[in-house]
C-alpha positions in Angstrom: -5.2 -10.3 6.0 -2.3 -10.7 8.5 -1.8 -9.5 12.0 0.3 -6.7 10.7 -2.6 -5.6 8.4 -5.0 -5.7 11.3 -2.6 -3.5 13.4 -2.3 -1.0 10.5 -6.1 -0.8 9.9 -6.8 -0.3 13.6 -4.0 2.3 13.9 -5.4 4.2 10.9 -9.0 4.1 12.1 -8.3 5.0 15.8 -5.2 7.2 15.5 -3.4 5.1 18.1 0.2 4.3 17.5 1.0 1.0 15.8 3.2 -0.2 18.7 0.3 0.3 21.2 -2.2 -1.4 18.9 0.2 -4.3 18.3 0.7 -4.8 22.1 -3.1 -4.7 22.5 -3.8 -7.2 19.7 -1.1 -9.6 21.1 -2.4 -9.3 24.6 -5.9 -10.1 23.4 -4.7 -13.2 21.5 -2.7 -14.3 24.6 -5.8 -13.9 26.8 -7.9 -16.0 24.5 -5.3 -18.7 24.3 -4.9 -18.7 28.1 -8.7 -18.9 28.7 -9.1 -21.7 26.2 -6.2 -23.5 27.9 -8.1 -23.4 31.1 -11.2 -24.8 29.3 -13.0 -21.4 29.5 -14.8 -20.2 26.5 -14.5 -16.6 25.3 -17.7 -14.8 24.1 -17.6 -11.6 22.1 -21.2 -10.4 21.5 -21.8 -9.5 17.9 -18.6 -11.2 16.8 -18.5 -14.8 17.9 -17.2 -17.3 20.4 -13.9 -18.9 20.9 -14.8 -22.3 22.3 -13.1 -25.6 23.3 -14.5 -28.6 21.5 -14.1 -32.2 22.6 -13.2 -34.7 19.9 -14.3 -38.2 20.7 -11.9 -41.2 20.7 -11.8 -42.8 17.2 -10.1 -45.5 15.2 -7.9 -44.4 12.2 -5.7 -46.1 9.7 -2.0 -45.6 9.1 -2.0 -46.2 5.4 1.8 -46.3 5.0 2.1 -49.2 7.5 -1.4 -50.6 6.9 -2.2 -50.6 10.6 -5.0 -49.4 12.8 -4.4 -46.8 15.4 -6.6 -45.4 18.2 -6.8 -41.6 18.5 -7.7 -40.7 22.1 -10.3 -38.1 22.9 -8.9 -34.7 22.9 -9.8 -31.0 23.0 -9.3 -28.5 20.2 -9.9 -24.7 19.9 -12.7 -23.6 17.6 -14.4 -20.3 16.6 -18.2 -20.0 16.2 -19.2 -16.7 14.5 -22.2 -14.8 15.7 -25.3 -14.6 13.4 -24.7 -10.9 12.8 -21.2 -11.8 11.6 -22.3 -14.6 9.4 -25.1 -12.5 7.8 -22.6 -9.6 7.1 -20.2 -12.0 5.3 -23.0 -13.6 3.3 -24.4 -10.3 2.2 -21.0 -8.9 1.2 -20.0 -12.0 -0.8 -23.3 -11.9 -2.7 -22.7 -8.3 -3.8 -19.3 -9.1 -5.5 
């Protein structure tokens, strides 16, 4: 499902114009990105959490040059679904 599909579904189910729904969806995504950029997690009860994870420093290999490189510690965005969300997906997948 793409962003356009989500906008269409929300527009159909709520009766709100697609342009308004698209602006809302884009504003939501921008807010999540901004919050994670400030190292603030976003919690949506019953859906999940957008969190910032810290990756530790590690040693890796560049196989084309056969050298060792150090990857410094860094932060990445992640999504952790709520239990209700996980259970809904598990039960729907089993039925098919």
